[in-house]
C-alpha positions in Angstrom: 90.6 63.1 51.3 87.7 60.8 50.6 88.7 58.0 48.3 86.2 55.4 47.2 87.1 52.1 45.6 84.6 49.6 44.0 85.6 46.1 43.6 83.4 44.0 41.0 83.5 40.4 41.8 83.5 38.9 45.4 85.3 35.5 44.7 88.7 34.7 46.4 90.6 37.4 44.4 88.0 40.3 44.8 87.3 39.5 48.5 91.1 39.3 49.1 91.6 42.6 47.4 88.8 44.3 49.5 90.2 42.9 52.6 93.7 44.2 51.9 92.3 47.3 51.1 90.5 47.6 54.3 93.9 47.0 56.3 95.4 50.0 54.5 94.7 53.6 54.7 94.3 54.7 51.0 90.6 54.4 51.0 87.8 55.2 53.4 85.1 53.7 51.4 84.8 50.3 49.9 82.0 48.8 47.6 81.6 45.2 46.7 79.3 44.1 43.9 78.5 40.5 43.0 75.9 38.7 41.3 75.9 36.3 44.4 74.6 39.1 46.9 74.8 36.7 49.9 78.5 35.8 49.2 79.2 39.7 48.8 77.3 40.3 52.0 79.2 37.8 54.1 82.5 39.0 52.9 81.6 42.6 53.8 80.6 41.6 57.3 83.6 39.6 57.8 85.8 42.5 56.4 84.1 45.0 58.5 84.7 43.0 61.6 88.5 42.9 60.7 88.7 46.8 60.8 87.8 47.2 64.6 91.4 48.5 65.4 91.9 51.0 62.4 90.4 54.5 61.7 86.8 54.2 60.5 86.1 52.9 57.1 82.9 52.0 55.2 82.5 48.7 53.4 79.5 47.7 51.9 77.7 46.0 49.1 75.6 47.2 46.3 74.9 47.5 42.7 76.4 49.2 39.7 74.7 52.5 40.2 76.1 52.6 43.8 79.7 52.8 42.3 78.9 56.5 41.5 81.7 58.6 42.8 84.1 56.1 42.6 87.8 56.9 42.3 88.9 53.4 41.2 86.7 50.5 39.9 88.6 47.1 40.3 87.1 44.3 38.1 87.7 40.5 39.1 84.6 38.8 37.9 84.9 35.9 35.7 84.8 32.1 35.8 87.8 29.7 36.4 89.1 27.5 33.8 87.6 23.9 34.2 89.4 20.7 33.3 89.0 19.9 29.8 88.0 23.2 29.0 90.1 25.0 26.3 91.4 28.6 26.9 89.2 29.9 24.0 86.2 28.6 25.6 87.0 30.2 28.9 87.8 33.5 27.0 84.5 33.5 25.2 82.7 33.3 28.6 84.6 35.8 30.4 84.4 38.2 27.5 80.7 38.0 27.6 80.8 38.6 31.4 83.2 41.8 30.8 80.9 43.1 28.1 78.0 43.1 30.4 79.9 44.8 33.2 81.4 47.5 30.7 78.0 48.5 29.7 76.7 49.0 33.2 79.6 50.2 35.2 80.6 52.9 32.7 77.3 54.7 33.1 77.7 54.7 36.9 81.4 55.6 37.0 82.5 57.3 33.9 85.4 59.3 35.7 86.9 56.5 37.7 90.1 54.6 37.0 89.7 51.1 36.2 91.9 48.1 36.9 91.1 45.0 35.1 92.1 41.7 36.9 90.0 39.0 35.4 91.6 36.5 33.3 92.6 36.4 30.3 93.6 40.0 31.6 95.1 41.2 28.3 92.2 40.0 26.2 89.4 41.5 28.9 91.5 44.6 29.1 91.2 45.1 25.1 87.3 44.2 25.3 86.7 46.7 28.3 88.4 49.4 26.3 86.4 48.7 23.1 83.0 48.4 24.8 83.0 50.6 27.6 83.6 54.0 26.0 85.8 55.0 28.8 88.9 57.1 27.9 91.9 54.5 27.6 94.3 56.3 30.0 91.6 55.4 32.6 91.9 51.8 31.8 94.8 49.4 32.9 94.9 45.7 33.2 97.1 44.2 36.1 98.9 42.6 33.2 102.4 41.3 34.4 102.5 43.3 37.5 102.0 40.0 39.4 104.7 38.0 37.1 107.0 40.8 37.9 106.3 40.4 41.5 107.1 36.7 41.4 110.2 37.3 39.2 111.6 39.8 41.7 110.7 37.5 44.7 112.7 34.7 43.2 115.7 36.7 42.3 115.9 38.2 45.9 115.5 34.8 47.6 118.0 33.1 45.5 120.6 36.0 45.9 119.8 36.9 49.5 119.1 40.6 48.6 116.4 42.9 49.4 113.7 43.0 46.8 114.3 46.7 46.8 117.6 46.2 44.8 116.0 43.9 42.1 114.9 45.9 39.2 113.5 43.4 36.6 110.2 42.9 34.8 108.0 40.7 32.8 106.9 42.0 29.4 104.3 40.7 27.1 101.0 38.8 27.8 100.2 37.5 31.3 100.5 33.9 30.1 103.0 31.4 28.3 104.6 33.9 25.9 105.8 36.4 28.7 109.4 36.9 28.8 112.1 38.8 30.9 113.9 41.6 29.0 117.2 40.7 30.5 119.1 43.4 28.8 117.5 46.0 31.1 117.4 43.9 34.3 119.8 44.6 37.2 120.5 44.0 40.9 121.9 46.9 42.6 123.4 48.4 39.3 124.9 45.1 37.9 123.4 42.6 35.4 121.7 39.8 37.1 123.9 37.2 35.8 126.8 39.0 37.2 125.2 39.3 40.5 124.6 35.7 40.6 128.3 35.1 39.8 129.9 37.6 41.9 127.9 38.7 44.8 125.3 36.1 45.5 126.3 34.2 48.7 124.3 31.1 47.4 127.1 29.9 45.1 125.1 26.6 44.5 122.5 28.5 42.7 123.5 29.6 39.3 121.6 32.0 36.9 119.6 30.3 34.4 117.3 32.4 32.5 115.0 29.5 31.1 114.7 28.0 34.8 113.7 31.5 36.2 111.1 32.4 33.6 109.6 28.9 33.8 109.3 29.4 37.5 107.3 32.6 36.9 105.1 31.3 34.2 104.2 28.0 36.1 103.8 29.6 39.7 100.1 30.1 39.3 99.4 26.6 38.2 101.6 25.2 41.1 99.8 27.3 43.5 96.2 26.3 42.1 97.1 22.6 42.2 98.3 22.8 45.8 95.4 25.1 47.4 92.9 25.8 44.8 93.3 29.4 43.8 95.8 32.2 43.8 94.9 35.5 45.6 97.4 36.9 48.0 100.1 38.0 45.6 97.5 39.4 43.1 95.7 41.2 45.7 99.1 43.0 46.8 100.1 44.0 43.3 96.4 45.4 42.6 96.6 47.3 45.9 100.1 48.8 44.8 98.6 49.8 41.3 95.8 51.6 43.5 98.2 53.5 45.5 100.0 54.5 42.3 96.8 56.1 41.1 95.8 57.7 44.4 99.5 59.1 44.8 100.6 62.5 44.2 103.4 61.2 42.4 103.9 58.7 39.4 105.7 55.5 39.3 106.7 52.8 36.6 104.9 49.5 36.5 104.3 46.6 34.1 100.6 46.9 33.4 98.5 45.9 30.3 97.3 48.7 28.0 96.7 49.2 24.6 99.6 49.6 22.1 99.7 52.3 19.7 102.9 51.9 17.8 105.2 51.1 20.5 107.7 48.6 19.3 105.8 48.4 16.1 102.6 47.1 18.0 99.2 48.2 17.6 95.5 47.3 18.5 96.5 44.9 21.3 96.8 45.1 24.9 99.9 43.6 26.9 102.4 44.7 29.4 105.4 47.0 29.0 106.9 49.3 31.4 104.4 52.3 31.7 104.0 55.4 34.0 100.9 55.2 36.3 99.9 58.1 38.6 96.8 60.3 39.4 96.0 60.5 35.9 96.0 56.9 35.3 98.1 55.8 32.3 100.4 58.8 31.8 103.0 57.3 29.5 104.8 54.2 28.3 108.5 53.7 28.5 110.0 52.3 25.4 113.2 50.8 26.2 116.1 50.1 23.8 115.5 46.2 23.9 117.5 43.8 21.9 116.2 42.4 18.6 115.6 39.1 20.2 113.4 40.7 23.0 111.6 42.7 20.4 110.8 39.7 18.5 109.6 37.9 21.7 107.2 40.9 22.6 105.7 40.6 19.0 105.3 37.0 19.3 103.4 37.7 22.4 101.2 40.2 20.9 100.5 37.8 17.7 99.3 35.2 20.3 96.8 37.6 21.7 95.8 39.0 18.4 95.1 35.3 17.3 92.7 34.9 20.3 91.0 38.3 19.7 90.3 37.4 16.0 88.6 34.1 17.0 86.2 36.0 19.4 
């Protein structure tokens, strides 16, 4: 089967997603679009030369009209936050970029599934839904899929257990108001706190919910401070979403989508557990959260709505 994936944005994140997809077998055609055509062409040449030992794949650059026939479009374009720049200032710039992309790409690929990766991802997912005219089920933000990967990585490492046995999620915005619904988290069928206490061989590391969520929230900043950007983990997270969309079966993931009454929330995009499959967003899983957890989710929604109101 022919699967075509278009990536808009050839920066560190977009190029790494393209490279990761090129090493997999889920797509046999990749298109990379960027306003900096030389950068895009350089990335394509480098990626193509990395595919010498796999089945044939087409990797090329192009413009919006070349995205016609894409199964998936991934949007990574945007500017990074500069020192002294407020979050609101950054948001306004990236909202403008997203609006421009939305009006152009929607004409070329109206039937594609869209994955929004650019930050602030929840705001830009909301803007893309409002501006593109693409049906909502075809649009998801990468949301807290990366945060969830960071959470599971830490829990697995500290408990010396496979990540496949860790079932825990990050809900809310991809940002400071994100949280873990611990009431629904478990490792191998027991609560995370119990696993730390009874089954983890690392008895010197104890369960501390605040320490854990702080690690998740600050990981991106630490990586950026040390190496300038984050791109490996988000690339893997996005490629996983592509696999869910192109799979014959559905699966659950924490992605950013428009709320329509779930947990009493409306007209805001944030992450809860959702069913993703061949038809894009197929359903949302409304878990029986505690009152405290619902309050945290609403607080996260309010912080996003406050920014939306200002733009």
